[in-house]
C-alpha positions, 0 to 999 in steps of 0.5 A: 139221749137219742134212741136212734143214734146207733147202727141198724142192720135193716130198715125193718129193725129201724121200724121196730125200734121207732115203734118200741120208742113211740109205742105205736105201729110204724110204717116207712114209705119211700117218696112215692108211697111204696112200702119200705118197712113196717114194725111188728107192733102187736097193737091195733092196725087200721084197714089202710095200713093193712092194705099197704102192707099186703100190697107193698104200696099205699092204696091210690084212694088213700093217697088221693084222700090225703091230697084232698085233705092237704096232708101230703102238700104239708109233708112236701113243704115241711120237716115238722110232724103232721097230724092226720085226722081219721078218714073213715071212707078209706079206712084211715085212722088217726096218724102222725106223719113226718117227711124224711129229707135230704137237703130240699128233697123228700126221700120218704115218710114215717107214719105212726098210728096214733093209739089211745093216748095223747102225744106229748111234745117229747113224742113229736121230738122223738119222731123228728129224731127218727126222721133224721136217723132214717135219712142215711138208711134211705140214701143207701137204698136210693143208691142201689135203685139209681144203679139199676135205673141206669141199666133200665133206661138203656134197655128201654131206649133199645126197645123204643129204637128197635135194637132187639129183633126177637120177642124171646130176647126182650123177654129174657132182658125183662127177666134179668132186670127183674121187671115184671111184664105182661101184655097187651101193652102200648107206648104213651108220650106226653109233651110238656110245655117246657123241658122237664127239669129234675124237680118236675121229674120227681113229681112225674115219678111220684104220680107214675109210682102211685097210680094203680089205674094201669101198670107202668114198668118203664118210662124215660124222659126226652127233653119236653117229652115223657115216654111210658110203656103202659100195660092196661089191666083189662084186655076188653077195656084196654084202650079206655083204661089208657085214655082215662089214665092219660087224662088223669095224669095231665089233670093231676100234674096241673092240680097237684104240682101246677105243671102244664102238660100240653098234650098226650097220645098213645100208639097201638096196643100190641102183644109182641114185644118187638112192636114197642117201637111201632107203638112209640112211633104211632104215639109220636104221630098222634102228637104231631097230628094234634099239634097240626090239626088242634081243633079236629084232634081235640078228643083224639088220644090214640092212634086208632082214633086218627082214622084217615090221618093214620095214612098222612105220612105215606100220602104226603111222601107220595105227593112230594114224589109227584105221584098225584095232584088235586086239580080242583084244589089247585084251581080253588087256590088260584081263584082265591089268590086272584080274587081275594076270596076264601073258597078253600077255607069255606070248603074246609070248614064245610067238610070239617062239619060233615057238610052241615050248612047251618053249622058251617054258616055259624062257624064262619059267621056268615048267612046261610045264603052267603054260604050257599053262594060260596059253595056254588062257586066252589063247585063251578070253579073247582069243577066238583060235585059236592054231593059226591062222597068220593070227590069230597073225601079226596079233596078233604084229604088234600086240603089237610095234607096241604096243612100237614106238609107245611108244618 
């Protein structure tokens, strides 16, 4: 007889039934390791289970350990029970785990603490029956979540596009949707190599729901882009925390799921909810600059780190309106075209490397004397003093604007 072939009023009742049948403590999680239900078994429980119950989610250090030990990859690829050995450094005792499946999708997991007895084949079969019985209970939960998710997605796009004009109005919507929110916050945008499909979306959701580095109350997907509202834990180290999460997310998508995230960037960190749109636009600017000026932007992740590149859209608009032109750059371009030289490129590399002669010669693969000659021609043809910081900076910006305008 199947001891789980009956109706249960709640997942808690179901967890208690599994615990009674298998004679061990039980926890049930969703696919993102959020606690759904746990048994009230009186026997011993380990620190990892205690922390999971208190925080309503599996601690991130436990999840990372289970990935390293190969446990979660097994659970994501099989409907058979998986034995888990003790991982003492994260307080995890021996367990048997099993995935709850619907077709080819994992809905959640059942974790059974292995008490001081040897599991029999019958125990493993009972756990498999429990996983099958849990499917319908989790599907009902998923339907309720999906209905709320539709409202949340619409709300987030309204925030990103500046639909709301009042801080208090936005705050009220957060409250109505039961979304815990505080500030400061920023918007992060990741650009993927390919358009994000449903399987990759599940993997994204998994990482976002399991991370405990920062709080992510809202996210949405737009073709190849993943857009997040991120709340760092610390005001003093907010930018560093977001930067660390950004790089951690990219590496986890690659290592765990073999998905390439080309790049990521985040906008300014603000306190007023109406500035979510502003932070979103700034994050898009970071990605655009990184795409255009890859080498110079290699270490840049935030709008704050863009420096003078923050003003490029405004400057480019003025330039297109005929507000200003750089005669020096025009002369150098004309000279290069007529004599088949590369003075503009030489100058750009020279300025990129902060006027360091040796580094520039090395980067261009030429002798320092050759570089000295080229720089002399730059000064003569362009009628510019390369020791004058104002002239150099203006020329540097115009060279970069030229590239930016052609992308």
